[in-house]
N, C-alpha and C positions, 0 to 999 in steps of 0.2 A: 264833777271831777272824774277823770278817766283813771280809775284805780288800776286798770290793767297795765298802765305805764309805771306804776309804783313798784319799787323794789320790795315793798312789804316788810315783814318782820326781819328780813335778812340784814337791814341797815342797822339793827340794834345790837348792842353787846349782849352776851349771855347773862342770865340771871346769876348773881354771885352765889357761891356755896352757902353763905349765911345771909339771907335776904334781910334788908334793913328797912322794914315797913312799919315798925313800931306798932301802934294800936290797930293798924289795918292788916297786920300779919295773919290773924286768925281767919278773918273773912276772906282774904286772898287765898289762904290754904283751902278753905271750903270750896270756893269757886273753882279753884284749879282742878278739882276732881272731874269737872265736866268741860274743861277748856282743852283745846288742842295745844301742842307745844308752842306754836307761833303765837296763839292768843294769850297764853300764859306770859310770854315774853313781852308782848305789847302792853298788857294790863299792868305788869310789874313796873315797867318804866313810866307808864302814864301816871301811876300812883306816886312814884318817886318824884316826878316832876310836879305833881299837885302839892306834895309836901314841901317842896323847896321854897324857902323864903324869897329867893330871887324871882321866882315865878310870880308870886302874889303881888309884888310891887309893880309889875309891868303895866297892867291895865290903867292904873292911876296916872301913869306917865304919858299916855297916848291920848291926844285929843279925840273925843268920841268913843274911846275904849270903854266898854261896859262889862265884858266878861272874858274869861280865858277858856280855850279849848286845848286838849292835850291829845296828840295823835299824829296822823300823817299829814304832811304838807302836800300841796298840790304839785305833782311832778312837772306839770307844764308851765305853771305860772309862779311857783315859789321855789322849792327845792325838792329833789327826790330824797326825802329824809323824814325823820320823826322828831317832833319837838313841841314847842308851845306856840299857839296861835292866839293873838289878841283879836277878838271879834269886835270891830269898831263900827260905829254908824257911818254911813256914807252921806255927808251933808255939807252945809256951808262951812262949818268949822273943821271938817275933816274931809277935804276934797278927794275924789277918786284920782289916783295917780296912774301913770302908764306903766309902772314897773313895780315889782315887789318892794315892800318896805321891810327890809331885814334889820333886826336888832342884834345887840350883842348876844352871843350864845349863853345859855344857862348851863353851868357845870354842875353835874350831879355825880357823886361817887367817882370823880376823876374823869368823867366822860362829858364832852361838850355836846349840847343839844341846841339846834337852831331855834330862833324865835322870830316870828314874822307877824306883821299886822295884816289882817284881812278885813277890808272895809266892805260890809255887806248890806244888802237890802233884803228884808224878810217879807215873804208873801204867803199869807194863809190861803190854802187851796180849797175854798168854798166853791160851790157850783150854783147856777141858777136853780130855783126851787122846782126842779122837775126830776131829780135823780135820787136814788138810793135811800139811806136809812140811818139817821134822820135825813130829812129830804135834801138838805144842802150839803150834807157830809156823809159820813159812814159811822157804823158802830164797830167796836173792837171785840167785845166779849160780853158774856153775862157776868154780872158782878153783884156782890153784896158789900155794903160799906158799914162803918161803925160797928164792926162785928164784936168788939170787946165791950160795947156799951150795953145797957139794959134794954135799948130799943134799936136793934140793928135795922138797917135800911136795905130794901130790895126783896127779891131780885129785880134787877133792871139791866139796861144795856149801858155799857161804858162807852163814852165818846169824848171827843175834844170839847172843852168848854166853849170855844169860839164858834162852834156850830149851833149852839143854843143861845138863849138870851142872857145867860150868866146868872139868872135870878131863880131862887127856889120857888116852886109852884107855877112857874110859867110853862107854856106848852110849846111843843115843836111837832110839825107834821111829819109822819112817817111815809115811806114809799108805798105802803099798802093803803094809804088814805086815813089811817087811824091817827089819833092825836095822843102823843106821849107827854108826860109831865116830868119836869126837872125835879128830882127828889133830893139830890145832894150835889154839892159843888166842892171842888178843891179850893184851898186857900188862894188868895188873890193872884199870885204869879204862876200858879200851877194849872196847866191847860187840860182839865179833866172835869167831866160831869157825869152823873148817873141819871138815866132817864127811865121812868116807870112806864111800861106799856099797859094799855087798857086790857081788861080780862078777855075781851072778844077778839083781840088782835091775833091774826094767823101766825105771827112771828113769836108767839108766846108759849113755847114749850118749856117745861121745867129745866133749870140748868143741869148740865151733866157733870163730868168729873172736874175736879179742881185743876186749874191751869197754872203750872209752875212758872215762876218768873226769874229773870236774871237780875241780881242786885248790882254786881260790879260788871259793867259792860266793857268788852275788850275791843279796841280798834283792830281791824282786819277780819272780824267775824262776818261771815256771809249771812245775810238776813233777807226776808221777803215781806212785802206788805200784802195782806188780804184785802185788796181794794176793789171798789166798784168797777174800776177800769180794768181789772184783772190782777193777776199775780205780778207784782213788781219786784224783781230780784235786784239786790244791791249789796253794798258792803258798808259796814260801819267804818268811818274814817277817823273820828275823834269824838270825845265827849267833853262836856264841861266838868266841873269839879265834883267827883263822886264822893268826896269826903263830906259833902253837905247833905247826904241822903236824908237824914232825919232831923237835923238841927237847924236848918235854915230854909224855911218855906219861901222866904223872900228871895232866895237864890235858886231859881228853877234849874234843874239839871236837863240839859239838852243833849241829844244824840245827833251827830252829824253823819249824813249818809252820802255816798258817792252819787247816787241818782235820786231823782225826785218823782213824785206822782203827777197827777193832773187835777184840775178843779173837780171837787166832789170826793176826793180821797181823804180829806181831813177827818181824823177820828179813827182811821183804820188801825188795826193791830199790826205791829211789827214783831216778827217771830224769827228766832235763830233757825236757819235752815237745817243745820246739822243736829241740833238737840230738841228743837220744838219749843224752847223756852221763850216766854214773852219778854220783850225788851223795851218796847216803846209804843206810844200813841203818835201816829203820823200827824204832823201839824201843817207842813207846807214846804216851800222851797226857799232857798236863798240864792241871790246872785251877787257877784262881786265884779262889777263892770271894769273893764280895762280900756285904755285909750286904743281906739282902732279895732276893737273886737268885742264880742259879747262877754268875754271874760269867764270867770268861774261860775259854776252852778252846782247845787247840791240839794239834798233834802234835809229837813229838820224834824225832830221828834221830841216829845216829852218822855223822859225816862219813866218807865212803868213802875219800877221799884219805889221811886219817890212818891208816885201817886198812891200806891198801896200802903206805904208807911203812913203818909199824912192823912189819908182818908180811912185808915184801918180797914182795908179792903181785901177781899178775896175774889179771884177771877175763876170763871167756870167756862167749860166748853159747851 
């Protein structure tokens, strides 16, 4: 997605003098302390759309629809606007079409927001077993998990679960030739795993300062990936439902990015450029083919706050 063509937060109405976020009000207020004015606006309206009953009914009505995202539509292929995106599978029951599938607008607090179906194909960006750390992907940060238990796990390196075998006790080869062990994994739908390095591994210094993370991620925030391919600079365009942060591990929170990395970047940390806060684990790319063109592309990430909540995890530099 070419976010430079988007009108950005200017398409949104201002935050009302008395925000109507209910149970999300306190956390929004806390996050607002480190958000820019535009990011506060995008986060506020994304949360209001997440709370709208009309939004929640959309995915079930669309063939192949499996989750909703809230944020910026693609200015080239959809609309230059902010609204609700039904992320639907592209397959036999939900054919790719040559034009945008626009739905009836969602009205929130008297303001209409567009809704669109985006039929996507997801691709995890693993690499042949010759690069980086773990060998077919990357690591995000040092981490300890189960920190509130009597037997915390770690330190180890946090990565995407799909670059490991998903099973506790299995091994993965590191870039230095050492063999790491999968010590902890996130619940079924959450793409994260903790890998323990052998004592003799040259990548095995003690963890440094704790790495702060962003819980409520704002569309329009500038971010970058610390990837084996280099620093990949991009923008958050949308997220799935942030209200499921701790209560629904079966509903993974995904962060949509304007740009994507390359094979081997899976597992890299995504960090806010302005604040340095951790926001996600890079997973891969999505494409939304269009008739006669390559169509839309973008990046996908696992929300880091959900990982840390469900694995009782702390991150370290």
